[in-house]
C-alpha positions as CSV (number, residue, x, y, z in Angstrom):
1,X,-2.3,-31.1,-42.2
2,X,-4.6,-28.9,-40.1
3,X,-3.1,-26.1,-38.1
4,X,-4.4,-25.3,-34.6
5,X,-6.4,-22.1,-34.3
6,X,-4.0,-19.4,-33.1
7,X,-6.5,-16.7,-32.3
8,X,-5.2,-13.9,-30.1
9,X,-6.3,-14.3,-26.5
10,X,-9.2,-12.2,-25.3
11,X,-8.0,-9.0,-23.7
12,X,-9.2,-8.7,-20.1
13,X,-10.7,-5.2,-19.6
14,X,-9.5,-3.5,-16.4
15,X,-12.4,-1.2,-15.8
16,X,-16.2,-1.6,-15.5
17,X,-18.2,-2.8,-18.4
18,X,-19.9,-0.1,-20.5
19,X,-22.8,0.1,-23.1
20,X,-22.8,-3.0,-25.3
21,X,-20.5,-5.0,-23.1
22,X,-23.3,-5.3,-20.5
23,X,-24.8,-8.8,-21.2
24,X,-27.7,-8.9,-18.7
25,X,-31.3,-8.6,-20.0
26,X,-32.4,-6.3,-17.2
27,X,-30.5,-3.9,-15.0
28,X,-31.1,-1.6,-12.1
29,X,-30.7,1.9,-13.6
30,X,-29.5,5.1,-12.0
31,X,-29.8,8.1,-14.2
32,X,-27.3,10.9,-14.7
33,X,-28.9,12.9,-11.8
34,X,-28.4,10.0,-9.4
35,X,-32.1,9.1,-9.3
36,X,-32.9,5.4,-9.1
37,X,-35.1,4.5,-12.1
38,X,-35.7,0.9,-11.0
39,X,-35.4,-2.3,-13.1
40,X,-35.1,-1.5,-16.8
41,X,-34.3,-3.4,-20.0
42,X,-30.7,-3.1,-20.9
43,X,-31.4,-1.9,-24.5
44,X,-33.8,0.8,-23.3
45,X,-31.1,2.0,-20.8
46,X,-28.5,2.1,-23.5
47,X,-30.8,4.2,-25.7
48,X,-31.5,6.5,-22.8
49,X,-27.7,7.0,-22.3
50,X,-27.1,7.6,-26.0
51,X,-29.9,10.2,-26.1
52,X,-28.2,12.0,-23.1
53,X,-24.9,11.8,-24.9
54,X,-23.4,9.7,-22.2
55,X,-22.5,6.0,-21.4
56,X,-24.2,3.3,-19.5
57,X,-21.6,2.1,-16.9
58,X,-21.9,-1.1,-14.8
59,X,-21.3,0.0,-11.2
60,X,-22.1,-3.1,-9.2
61,X,-21.9,-6.3,-11.4
62,X,-22.2,-8.9,-8.7
63,X,-25.8,-8.2,-7.6
64,X,-29.0,-9.4,-9.3
65,X,-30.0,-7.4,-11.4
66,X,-26.6,-5.5,-11.8
67,X,-26.6,-1.8,-11.0
68,X,-25.8,0.5,-13.9
69,X,-25.5,4.3,-14.1
70,X,-25.7,6.8,-16.9
71,X,-22.5,8.9,-16.8
72,X,-19.7,10.3,-18.9
73,X,-17.3,7.3,-18.8
74,X,-14.3,9.3,-20.1
75,X,-14.7,11.9,-17.4
76,X,-15.2,9.1,-14.8
77,X,-11.9,7.4,-15.9
78,X,-10.0,10.7,-15.9
79,X,-11.1,11.6,-12.4
80,X,-10.3,8.0,-11.1
81,X,-6.9,8.3,-12.7
82,X,-6.3,11.7,-11.0
83,X,-7.4,10.3,-7.6
84,X,-5.0,7.4,-7.9
85,X,-2.1,9.7,-8.8
86,X,-2.9,12.0,-5.9
87,X,-3.0,9.0,-3.5
88,X,0.4,7.8,-4.8
89,X,1.8,11.3,-4.3
90,X,0.7,11.5,-0.7
91,X,2.0,8.0,0.1
92,X,5.0,7.8,2.4
93,X,7.3,4.7,1.9
94,X,8.7,3.7,5.3
95,X,12.3,2.6,5.0
96,X,14.2,0.6,7.5
97,X,17.6,2.1,8.2
98,X,20.3,0.1,9.9
99,X,22.6,1.2,12.6
100,X,25.5,-1.2,13.5
101,X,26.9,-1.2,16.9
102,X,29.7,-3.1,18.8
103,X,29.5,-3.8,22.5
104,X,32.6,-1.8,23.4
105,X,31.6,1.4,21.5
106,X,33.1,4.7,22.6
107,X,31.0,7.6,23.9
108,X,31.6,9.9,21.0
109,X,30.9,7.2,18.4
110,X,27.7,6.3,20.4
111,X,26.6,10.0,20.3
112,X,27.1,10.1,16.5
113,X,25.0,7.0,16.0
114,X,22.3,8.4,18.2
115,X,22.1,11.7,16.2
116,X,21.8,9.7,13.0
117,X,19.1,7.5,14.6
118,X,17.2,10.7,15.7
119,X,17.4,12.1,12.2
120,X,16.0,8.8,10.8
121,X,13.1,8.9,13.2
122,X,12.3,12.6,12.3
123,X,12.1,11.5,8.6
124,X,9.6,8.8,9.6
125,X,11.9,5.8,9.0
126,X,12.3,2.7,11.2
127,X,15.7,1.8,12.5
128,X,17.1,-1.7,12.8
129,X,19.9,-1.8,15.4
130,X,22.4,-4.6,14.9
131,X,24.8,-5.3,17.7
132,X,27.6,-7.6,16.5
133,X,29.8,-9.6,18.8
134,X,33.3,-10.7,17.7
135,X,35.6,-13.2,19.3
136,X,35.7,-13.2,23.1
137,X,32.9,-10.6,23.2
138,X,30.5,-13.5,23.2
139,X,31.6,-14.3,26.7
140,X,30.4,-10.9,28.0
141,X,27.0,-10.6,26.4
142,X,25.7,-8.5,29.4
143,X,27.7,-5.5,28.0
144,X,25.7,-5.6,24.8
145,X,22.5,-6.0,26.7
146,X,23.3,-2.9,28.8
147,X,24.1,-1.0,25.6
148,X,20.8,-1.9,24.0
149,X,18.9,-0.9,27.2
150,X,20.8,2.4,27.1
151,X,19.7,2.9,23.4
152,X,16.1,2.1,24.4
153,X,16.2,4.7,27.2
154,X,17.8,7.4,25.0
155,X,15.3,7.1,22.2
156,X,12.2,6.5,24.4
157,X,10.8,10.0,23.8
158,X,10.8,9.9,20.0
159,X,10.7,6.1,19.2
160,X,9.1,2.9,20.4
161,X,10.4,-0.7,20.3
162,X,8.7,-2.5,17.5
163,X,10.7,-5.7,17.8
164,X,12.6,-6.4,21.0
165,X,16.2,-7.5,21.0
166,X,16.8,-11.1,19.8
167,X,19.8,-13.2,19.1
168,X,20.6,-14.2,15.5
169,X,23.9,-16.1,15.7
170,X,26.7,-13.7,16.8
171,X,24.5,-10.6,16.6
172,X,21.5,-9.1,18.4
173,X,18.8,-7.4,16.3
174,X,16.3,-4.8,17.6
175,X,13.8,-2.7,15.5
176,X,12.6,0.7,16.6
177,X,9.8,2.7,15.0
178,X,9.1,6.5,15.3
179,X,6.3,7.6,17.7
């Protein structure tokens, strides 16, 4: 009985093609100084790169003929890796913090929630305000609406309304973002 060929799958390369991986007969060559050498045979370009002690790297593969440059590929990969790490380090992930309110909140409790909200905005986070009604509070929704309007007015100087108040069952949700 014949067994099927279980050859390992070809590994997809994540970077640009280099040296012998370039399959086109002719390429547009840019030398190590950045000067355009025009259309050149691929083998001649690879020899030129070897003589310079560098690699032939395919910069723009989707044009005809593809553009290749003579450069130190190891140094290029290293600098690209460093740039990516630097970009990740500077990136700020915006979190959504949630503040839960009730329509009949007391003044001091409201002040504590507002201080927490202000701290979240200073850290650059968004705030989702959830106003939950229980029992007979649903009969007096205007109290909750007034409370949300008061919140909007109090945070107007350091936040803007990203998503206006909307009902979701027994609760009202509003999203604020820092200015």
